C-alpha positions, 0 to 999 in steps of 0.5 A: 249527377243528373240523369237523363231524361227518360223516353217516356218524359221525352216524349211526355215533353214533346206532348206537352209542348205541342199541346201548351205551346204550338197548338194555341199558336195555330190554326187550321190544317197546322192545328188539326195536323198538330193535334194528329202530333200530339196524339201519335205520341202520346200513343207511342209513349203509352206502347213504351210502357205497356209493351213489356207487360203486353207482350209477356201476357200475349205470348204465354196465352198463345202459348198455352192456346198453340200447345208449343212454346216460341217467340210472340211473332212465331206464334202470332204467325201459327195463330193466324196461320191457323185460323186461315186453315180453319184448325181454329175458330172461335169454337176453339176453347181459348181463341176468343178469350185470345183475340179479346185481351188482344184487342183490349191492350191494343185499345189501352194502347190506341184508345184508352178514353174509348167509352166501350173500352171503359166499359169493358174495363167495368164489366171485367172488374164485376166478373 
């Protein structure tokens, strides 16, 4: 018995259909919107692939930074409150590293081919 396609496989199929079958038959605004749709599907696919690893890593980093356990949403809310109040600043040990890691993880989902992101990965490998 053959199993169901995974969510990742379904999203790949949709993006491939848009790029290979629909897009070549479109012009102007519909072609632009088809490219936007294919890119959006790719973003959702990457998010699904990376969400568990990203959330676990960010939660652990926030727990260490804030000195308490909690779910990612409550830790993030506390981080925002403490930054807004001035309790945490870029001079706070670990905050800049956390924000940089968060940024890189978001770019890995949104724009993994972005040249500056690729340079940052190379620099991290060399460090």
